[in-house]
KEKE-446896 format. One record per residue (C-alpha): residue number from 1; residue in three letters; chain; x, z, y. Coordinates in steps of 0.5 Angstrom, whole numbers, plus 2048, in hexadecimal, padded with zeros to 3 digits. Example, Ala and Ser with C-alpha at 12.3 -4.5 7.8 and 13.67 -1.06 7.14 Angstrom:
! KEKE-446896
<dose 1 'ala' 'A' <819 810 7F7>>,
<dose 2 'ser' 'A' <81B 80E 7FE>>,
END
This chain:
! KEKE-446896
<dose 1 'unk' 'A' <7B3 67F 7C5>>,
<dose 2 'unk' 'A' <7BA 67D 7C3>>,
<dose 3 'unk' 'A' <7B9 67A 7CA>>,
<dose 4 'unk' 'A' <7B7 67F 7CD>>,
<dose 5 'unk' 'A' <7BD 683 7CB>>,
<dose 6 'unk' 'A' <7C1 67E 7CC>>,
<dose 7 'unk' 'A' <7BF 67D 7D4>>,
<dose 8 'unk' 'A' <7BF 685 7D3>>,
<dose 9 'unk' 'A' <7C7 685 7D1>>,
<dose 10 'unk' 'A' <7C9 680 7D5>>,
<dose 11 'unk' 'A' <7C6 684 7DC>>,
<dose 12 'unk' 'A' <7C8 68B 7DA>>,
<dose 13 'unk' 'A' <7D0 68A 7DA>>,
<dose 14 'unk' 'A' <7D0 692 7D9>>,
<dose 15 'unk' 'A' <7CB 691 7D3>>,
<dose 16 'unk' 'A' <7D0 68C 7CF>>,
<dose 17 'unk' 'A' <7D6 68E 7D0>>,
<dose 18 'unk' 'A' <7D4 695 7CE>>,
<dose 19 'unk' 'A' <7D1 692 7C7>>,
<dose 20 'unk' 'A' <7D8 68F 7C6>>,
<dose 21 'unk' 'A' <7DC 695 7C7>>,
<dose 22 'unk' 'A' <7D7 69A 7C3>>,
<dose 23 'unk' 'A' <7DA 698 7BD>>,
<dose 24 'unk' 'A' <7E2 698 7BF>>,
<dose 25 'unk' 'A' <7E1 69F 7C3>>,
<dose 26 'unk' 'A' <7DC 6A2 7BD>>,
<dose 27 'unk' 'A' <7E3 6A0 7B8>>,
<dose 28 'unk' 'A' <7E7 6A3 7BD>>,
<dose 29 'unk' 'A' <7E2 6AA 7BE>>,
<dose 30 'unk' 'A' <7E2 6AB 7B7>>,
<dose 31 'unk' 'A' <7EA 6A8 7B4>>,
<dose 32 'unk' 'A' <7EE 6AB 7BB>>,
<dose 33 'unk' 'A' <7EA 6B0 7BE>>,
<dose 34 'unk' 'A' <7E7 6B3 7B7>>,
<dose 35 'unk' 'A' <7EE 6B4 7B5>>,
<dose 36 'unk' 'A' <7F1 6B8 7BB>>,
<dose 37 'unk' 'A' <7EB 6BB 7BA>>,
<dose 38 'unk' 'A' <7EC 6BD 7B2>>,
<dose 39 'unk' 'A' <7F3 6BE 7B5>>,
<dose 40 'unk' 'A' <7F2 6C4 7BA>>,
<dose 41 'unk' 'A' <7ED 6C7 7B5>>,
<dose 42 'unk' 'A' <7F2 6C7 7B0>>,
<dose 43 'unk' 'A' <7F8 6CA 7B4>>,
<dose 44 'unk' 'A' <7F3 6D0 7B5>>,
<dose 45 'unk' 'A' <7F3 6D1 7AD>>,
<dose 46 'unk' 'A' <7F8 6D5 7A9>>,
<dose 47 'unk' 'A' <7FB 6D4 7A2>>,
<dose 48 'unk' 'A' <7FB 6D9 79C>>,
<dose 49 'unk' 'A' <803 6DA 79B>>,
<dose 50 'unk' 'A' <801 6DB 793>>,
<dose 51 'unk' 'A' <7FC 6D6 791>>,
<dose 52 'unk' 'A' <7FE 6D2 797>>,
<dose 53 'unk' 'A' <7F7 6D0 798>>,
<dose 54 'unk' 'A' <7F4 6CF 79F>>,
<dose 55 'unk' 'A' <7F1 6D5 7A2>>,
<dose 56 'unk' 'A' <7EB 6D3 7A6>>,
<dose 57 'unk' 'A' <7EB 6D9 7AB>>,
<dose 58 'unk' 'A' <7ED 6D8 7B2>>,
<dose 59 'unk' 'A' <7F3 6DB 7B5>>,
<dose 60 'unk' 'A' <7F9 6DA 7BA>>,
<dose 61 'unk' 'A' <7FE 6DC 7B5>>,
<dose 62 'unk' 'A' <801 6D5 7B5>>,
<dose 63 'unk' 'A' <801 6D4 7BC>>,
<dose 64 'unk' 'A' <805 6DB 7BD>>,
<dose 65 'unk' 'A' <80A 6D8 7B9>>,
<dose 66 'unk' 'A' <80C 6D3 7BD>>,
<dose 67 'unk' 'A' <80C 6D6 7C3>>,
<dose 68 'unk' 'A' <810 6DC 7C1>>,
<dose 69 'unk' 'A' <814 6D7 7BC>>,
<dose 70 'unk' 'A' <81B 6D7 7C0>>,
<dose 71 'unk' 'A' <81C 6D1 7BB>>,
<dose 72 'unk' 'A' <815 6CD 7BC>>,
<dose 73 'unk' 'A' <817 6CE 7C3>>,
<dose 74 'unk' 'A' <81C 6CA 7C3>>,
<dose 75 'unk' 'A' <81B 6C5 7BF>>,
<dose 76 'unk' 'A' <815 6C3 7C4>>,
<dose 77 'unk' 'A' <81A 6C4 7C9>>,
<dose 78 'unk' 'A' <81E 6C0 7C5>>,
<dose 79 'unk' 'A' <819 6BA 7C4>>,
<dose 80 'unk' 'A' <817 6B9 7CC>>,
<dose 81 'unk' 'A' <81F 6B9 7CD>>,
<dose 82 'unk' 'A' <81F 6B3 7C8>>,
<dose 83 'unk' 'A' <818 6AF 7CA>>,
<dose 84 'unk' 'A' <81B 6B0 7D2>>,
<dose 85 'unk' 'A' <821 6AD 7D0>>,
<dose 86 'unk' 'A' <81E 6A7 7CC>>,
<dose 87 'unk' 'A' <81A 6A5 7D1>>,
<dose 88 'unk' 'A' <81F 6A5 7D7>>,
<dose 89 'unk' 'A' <824 6A1 7D3>>,
<dose 90 'unk' 'A' <81E 69D 7D1>>,
<dose 91 'unk' 'A' <81D 69C 7D9>>,
<dose 92 'unk' 'A' <826 69B 7DA>>,
<dose 93 'unk' 'A' <825 696 7D5>>,
<dose 94 'unk' 'A' <81E 693 7D6>>,
<dose 95 'unk' 'A' <81E 692 7DD>>,
<dose 96 'unk' 'A' <823 68C 7DE>>,
<dose 97 'unk' 'A' <821 689 7D8>>,
<dose 98 'unk' 'A' <81B 689 7DB>>,
<dose 99 'unk' 'A' <81C 686 7E2>>,
<dose 100 'unk' 'A' <820 681 7DE>>,
<dose 101 'unk' 'A' <81B 67E 7DA>>,
<dose 102 'unk' 'A' <816 67F 7E0>>,
<dose 103 'unk' 'A' <819 67C 7E7>>,
<dose 104 'unk' 'A' <820 678 7E3>>,
<dose 105 'unk' 'A' <81D 675 7DE>>,
<dose 106 'unk' 'A' <819 66E 7DE>>,
<dose 107 'unk' 'A' <813 66E 7DB>>,
<dose 108 'unk' 'A' <815 66B 7D4>>,
<dose 109 'unk' 'A' <81A 670 7D2>>,
<dose 110 'unk' 'A' <816 676 7D5>>,
<dose 111 'unk' 'A' <812 674 7CE>>,
<dose 112 'unk' 'A' <817 674 7CB>>,
<dose 113 'unk' 'A' <81A 67B 7CE>>,
<dose 114 'unk' 'A' <813 67D 7CC>>,
<dose 115 'unk' 'A' <814 67C 7C5>>,
<dose 116 'unk' 'A' <81B 67E 7C5>>,
<dose 117 'unk' 'A' <818 685 7C7>>,
<dose 118 'unk' 'A' <812 684 7C2>>,
<dose 119 'unk' 'A' <817 682 7BB>>,
<dose 120 'unk' 'A' <819 68A 7BA>>,
<dose 121 'unk' 'A' <812 68C 7B9>>,
<dose 122 'unk' 'A' <811 688 7B3>>,
<dose 123 'unk' 'A' <817 68B 7B1>>,
<dose 124 'unk' 'A' <815 691 7AC>>,
<dose 125 'unk' 'A' <815 698 7AF>>,
<dose 126 'unk' 'A' <819 69B 7AA>>,
<dose 127 'unk' 'A' <81E 694 7A9>>,
<dose 128 'unk' 'A' <820 695 7B0>>,
<dose 129 'unk' 'A' <821 69D 7B0>>,
<dose 130 'unk' 'A' <825 69D 7A8>>,
<dose 131 'unk' 'A' <829 697 7AC>>,
<dose 132 'unk' 'A' <82A 69B 7B2>>,
<dose 133 'unk' 'A' <82D 6A0 7AD>>,
<dose 134 'unk' 'A' <832 69C 7AA>>,
<dose 135 'unk' 'A' <835 69B 7B1>>,
<dose 136 'unk' 'A' <836 6A1 7B2>>,
<dose 137 'unk' 'A' <838 6A4 7AB>>,
<dose 138 'unk' 'A' <83F 6A6 7AB>>,
<dose 139 'unk' 'A' <842 6A0 7A9>>,
<dose 140 'unk' 'A' <83C 69B 7AD>>,
<dose 141 'unk' 'A' <83F 695 7B3>>,
<dose 142 'unk' 'A' <83D 69C 7B7>>,
<dose 143 'unk' 'A' <83E 6A2 7B3>>,
<dose 144 'unk' 'A' <83C 6A7 7B7>>,
<dose 145 'unk' 'A' <83A 6AB 7B2>>,
<dose 146 'unk' 'A' <832 6AE 7B2>>,
<dose 147 'unk' 'A' <82F 6B3 7B6>>,
<dose 148 'unk' 'A' <82B 6B4 7BD>>,
<dose 149 'unk' 'A' <82E 6AE 7C0>>,
<dose 150 'unk' 'A' <82E 6A9 7BA>>,
<dose 151 'unk' 'A' <826 6AC 7BB>>,
<dose 152 'unk' 'A' <826 6AA 7C2>>,
<dose 153 'unk' 'A' <829 6A4 7C1>>,
<dose 154 'unk' 'A' <824 6A0 7BC>>,
<dose 155 'unk' 'A' <81F 6A2 7BF>>,
<dose 156 'unk' 'A' <821 69F 7C6>>,
<dose 157 'unk' 'A' <822 699 7C2>>,
<dose 158 'unk' 'A' <81B 69A 7BE>>,
<dose 159 'unk' 'A' <816 69B 7C4>>,
<dose 160 'unk' 'A' <81A 697 7C9>>,
<dose 161 'unk' 'A' <815 691 7C9>>,
<dose 162 'unk' 'A' <810 695 7CB>>,
<dose 163 'unk' 'A' <814 697 7D2>>,
<dose 164 'unk' 'A' <816 68F 7D2>>,
<dose 165 'unk' 'A' <80E 68B 7D2>>,
<dose 166 'unk' 'A' <80A 68F 7D7>>,
<dose 167 'unk' 'A' <810 68F 7DC>>,
<dose 168 'unk' 'A' <811 688 7DA>>,
<dose 169 'unk' 'A' <809 688 7DB>>,
<dose 170 'unk' 'A' <80A 68B 7E2>>,
<dose 171 'unk' 'A' <810 688 7E5>>,
<dose 172 'unk' 'A' <80C 681 7E3>>,
<dose 173 'unk' 'A' <806 683 7E8>>,
<dose 174 'unk' 'A' <80B 685 7ED>>,
<dose 175 'unk' 'A' <80B 67F 7F3>>,
<dose 176 'unk' 'A' <812 67C 7F3>>,
<dose 177 'unk' 'A' <80F 67B 7FC>>,
<dose 178 'unk' 'A' <810 683 7FD>>,
<dose 179 'unk' 'A' <817 682 7FA>>,
<dose 180 'unk' 'A' <819 67C 7FE>>,
<dose 181 'unk' 'A' <816 681 804>>,
<dose 182 'unk' 'A' <81A 687 803>>,
<dose 183 'unk' 'A' <820 682 803>>,
<dose 184 'unk' 'A' <81E 67D 809>>,
<dose 185 'unk' 'A' <81D 685 80C>>,
<dose 186 'unk' 'A' <825 687 80A>>,
<dose 187 'unk' 'A' <823 68C 804>>,
<dose 188 'unk' 'A' <829 68B 7FF>>,
<dose 189 'unk' 'A' <828 68C 7F8>>,
<dose 190 'unk' 'A' <827 694 7F7>>,
<dose 191 'unk' 'A' <823 694 7FD>>,
<dose 192 'unk' 'A' <81E 68F 7FB>>,
<dose 193 'unk' 'A' <81E 692 7F4>>,
<dose 194 'unk' 'A' <81C 699 7F7>>,
<dose 195 'unk' 'A' <817 697 7FB>>,
<dose 196 'unk' 'A' <814 691 7F8>>,
<dose 197 'unk' 'A' <815 68F 7F2>>,
<dose 198 'unk' 'A' <815 697 7EF>>,
<dose 199 'unk' 'A' <80F 69A 7F2>>,
<dose 200 'unk' 'A' <80B 693 7F0>>,
<dose 201 'unk' 'A' <80D 694 7E9>>,
<dose 202 'unk' 'A' <80D 69B 7E9>>,
<dose 203 'unk' 'A' <806 69A 7E4>>,
<dose 204 'unk' 'A' <809 696 7DF>>,
<dose 205 'unk' 'A' <80F 69B 7DF>>,
<dose 206 'unk' 'A' <80A 6A1 7DD>>,
<dose 207 'unk' 'A' <806 69D 7D8>>,
<dose 208 'unk' 'A' <80E 69B 7D4>>,
<dose 209 'unk' 'A' <80F 6A2 7D5>>,
<dose 210 'unk' 'A' <809 6A5 7D1>>,
<dose 211 'unk' 'A' <80A 6A1 7CB>>,
<dose 212 'unk' 'A' <811 6A3 7CB>>,
<dose 213 'unk' 'A' <811 6AB 7CC>>,
<dose 214 'unk' 'A' <80A 6AB 7C7>>,
<dose 215 'unk' 'A' <80D 6A8 7C3>>,
<dose 216 'unk' 'A' <814 6AA 7C2>>,
<dose 217 'unk' 'A' <810 6B2 7C3>>,
<dose 218 'unk' 'A' <80E 6B0 7BC>>,
<dose 219 'unk' 'A' <812 6AD 7B8>>,
<dose 220 'unk' 'A' <815 6B0 7B2>>,
<dose 221 'unk' 'A' <817 6AB 7AE>>,
<dose 222 'unk' 'A' <81D 6A8 7B2>>,
<dose 223 'unk' 'A' <81F 6B0 7B3>>,
<dose 224 'unk' 'A' <820 6B0 7AB>>,
<dose 225 'unk' 'A' <823 6AA 7AA>>,
<dose 226 'unk' 'A' <829 6AA 7B0>>,
<dose 227 'unk' 'A' <828 6B1 7B2>>,
<dose 228 'unk' 'A' <82C 6B5 7AE>>,
<dose 229 'unk' 'A' <82A 6BC 7AE>>,
<dose 230 'unk' 'A' <827 6BC 7B4>>,
<dose 231 'unk' 'A' <81F 6BE 7B5>>,
<dose 232 'unk' 'A' <81A 6BC 7B9>>,
<dose 233 'unk' 'A' <813 6BE 7BA>>,
<dose 234 'unk' 'A' <810 6B8 7B5>>,
<dose 235 'unk' 'A' <815 6BB 7B0>>,
<dose 236 'unk' 'A' <812 6C1 7B1>>,
<dose 237 'unk' 'A' <80A 6BF 7AE>>,
<dose 238 'unk' 'A' <80D 6BA 7A9>>,
<dose 239 'unk' 'A' <811 6C0 7A6>>,
<dose 240 'unk' 'A' <80C 6C4 7A7>>,
<dose 241 'unk' 'A' <805 6C0 7A4>>,
<dose 242 'unk' 'A' <80A 6BE 79F>>,
<dose 243 'unk' 'A' <810 6C2 79B>>,
<dose 244 'unk' 'A' <80E 6C9 79F>>,
<dose 245 'unk' 'A' <805 6C7 79E>>,
<dose 246 'unk' 'A' <804 6CB 7A3>>,
<dose 247 'unk' 'A' <7FE 6C6 7A6>>,
<dose 248 'unk' 'A' <7FB 6CA 7AB>>,
<dose 249 'unk' 'A' <802 6CC 7AF>>,
<dose 250 'unk' 'A' <804 6C4 7AF>>,
<dose 251 'unk' 'A' <7FD 6C3 7B2>>,
<dose 252 'unk' 'A' <7FF 6C9 7B8>>,
<dose 253 'unk' 'A' <806 6C4 7B8>>,
<dose 254 'unk' 'A' <803 6BE 7B9>>,
<dose 255 'unk' 'A' <7FF 6C0 7C0>>,
<dose 256 'unk' 'A' <805 6C1 7C3>>,
<dose 257 'unk' 'A' <806 6BA 7C4>>,
<dose 258 'unk' 'A' <7FF 6B9 7C6>>,
<dose 259 'unk' 'A' <800 6BE 7CC>>,
<dose 260 'unk' 'A' <806 6BB 7CD>>,
<dose 261 'unk' 'A' <803 6B4 7CE>>,
<dose 262 'unk' 'A' <7FC 6B8 7D2>>,
<dose 263 'unk' 'A' <801 6B9 7D6>>,
<dose 264 'unk' 'A' <806 6B4 7D7>>,
<dose 265 'unk' 'A' <7FF 6AF 7D8>>,
<dose 266 'unk' 'A' <7FE 6B4 7DD>>,
<dose 267 'unk' 'A' <803 6B4 7E1>>,
<dose 268 'unk' 'A' <804 6AC 7E1>>,
<dose 269 'unk' 'A' <7FD 6AC 7E3>>,
<dose 270 'unk' 'A' <7FD 6B0 7E9>>,
<dose 271 'unk' 'A' <802 6AB 7EB>>,
<dose 272 'unk' 'A' <7FD 6A5 7EB>>,
<dose 273 'unk' 'A' <801 6A1 7E7>>,
<dose 274 'unk' 'A' <7FA 6A1 7E2>>,
<dose 275 'unk' 'A' <7F6 6A0 7E7>>,
<dose 276 'unk' 'A' <7FB 699 7E9>>,
<dose 277 'unk' 'A' <7FD 697 7E2>>,
END
């Protein structure tokens, strides 16, 4: 019986793969998709202003407040701007670093550089955020003060490895012969980058941008530490769960970054970048 089962699984690779993935996919469905479903359902409930208890009655009130409240539109646009700025800064910094790692460094140096890029990820998020708070405080080394600029700078530092590593992987797969051929045909640095390097590494850039954009869009800790009085989407969710005790409205606000990321992923998919990863 066991031999027949082993023979059957050996001949049917699809069945074997389905069995291997069944447990992780079941966990994904329960933990991730289940949580999103609960979030969406809760967003249509309300809170009793007198008792603070949940009122499990369908209502559009939370989303009406989101759409009609100018302050929430401003916070959403500000969060989008911060996520876009962090992604752009990380791209500008990460691309030359990744290029030097993949095309200029020796194989041994590449290994050490990858370790150097990964090393900050071993440190606690809070330790790094508070280190930037010290640097940016009045009397600190930088002394820029707190605010939206400090938030963008700190987030750019925190998520930079997530942009470097995908671009490095994409550049490492880029054949050196293509660069040599472009040079032999008379293409200078900028034209080689524009016509050869960028198109072939764009999927890797798209992958890195998904990390930096999504992580910045949903962050609330950094803005609490170095953001001063600035408010982002994550802070609104956090404050309504805690101080305001309005879980349904927090759930409604939390759907905003989910929708934004779905639109962002759809836009990236239309470019064909996801299929070429």
